[in-house]
C-alpha positions in Angstrom: 228.6 14.9 128.7 225.4 15.9 130.5 223.7 19.2 129.5 222.7 21.4 132.4 219.8 23.7 132.5 219.4 26.7 134.7 216.1 28.1 136.0 215.8 31.7 137.2 213.4 32.1 140.1 211.9 35.6 140.5 210.5 36.9 143.7 207.0 38.3 142.9 207.0 41.0 145.6 207.7 44.6 144.8 211.4 45.5 145.3 210.9 49.1 146.2 210.0 49.8 149.8 206.4 51.2 150.1 206.1 54.9 150.4 204.7 56.2 153.6 201.7 58.4 152.8 200.0 60.8 155.2 196.5 62.1 155.2 196.0 65.6 153.7 195.5 68.3 156.3 191.9 68.8 157.3 190.0 71.8 156.0 189.2 74.3 158.8 185.6 74.7 157.4 183.6 73.5 154.4 181.7 76.8 154.0 182.3 78.1 150.5 184.3 75.1 149.5 184.3 73.2 146.2 184.1 69.4 146.7 184.6 66.7 144.0 182.4 63.6 144.4 183.9 60.6 142.7 181.5 57.8 141.9 183.4 54.5 141.7 180.8 53.0 139.5 179.5 50.4 142.0 175.9 49.9 142.7 174.3 52.7 144.9 177.4 54.9 144.9 175.4 57.5 142.9 172.6 57.3 145.5 175.0 57.8 148.3 176.8 60.7 146.6 173.5 62.4 145.8 172.5 62.4 149.4 176.0 63.3 150.6 176.1 66.2 148.1 172.7 67.5 149.5 174.0 67.3 153.0 177.3 69.1 152.1 175.4 72.0 150.6 172.6 72.3 153.2 174.4 71.5 156.4 178.0 72.4 155.7 177.8 75.3 153.3 179.6 73.7 150.4 179.0 76.1 147.4 180.1 73.9 144.5 180.0 70.2 143.8 181.8 68.6 140.9 180.7 65.1 140.0 183.0 62.5 138.3 182.1 58.9 137.6 184.8 56.3 136.9 184.5 54.3 133.7 184.7 51.1 135.7 185.1 50.2 139.3 188.2 48.2 138.5 190.1 50.8 136.5 191.9 53.6 138.4 191.2 57.2 137.6 193.9 58.4 135.1 196.5 60.6 136.8 195.9 63.6 134.5 192.1 63.4 135.3 192.8 63.2 139.0 195.2 66.1 138.8 192.6 68.1 137.0 189.9 67.3 139.6 192.3 68.1 142.5 193.3 71.4 140.9 189.7 72.7 140.9 188.6 71.7 144.4 189.2 72.0 148.1 188.3 68.4 148.9 187.6 65.1 147.2 185.2 62.4 148.3 185.8 59.0 146.6 182.7 56.9 147.3 182.5 53.1 147.5 179.1 51.5 147.6 177.4 48.1 147.0 
């Protein structure tokens, strides 16, 4: 009698269909807005965000900037942290630089 072996082959693709995401509606104006600037921890992201923050204040009337720096460029922002940032602002800029 010959022993038979079975092999299970799994498909590595996600089984759930991707969700269709839409862009958030644009703000009518940035005057008086609170904007969160997220630094992704890559080289020069801080330099870019510093200049962007200056421009947002001086040229677009943003009144408050909140800065957040990710722990690592390869680790996503924890959902509770992102929810907290989103709850205290009108807009979020997530910078990527090299």
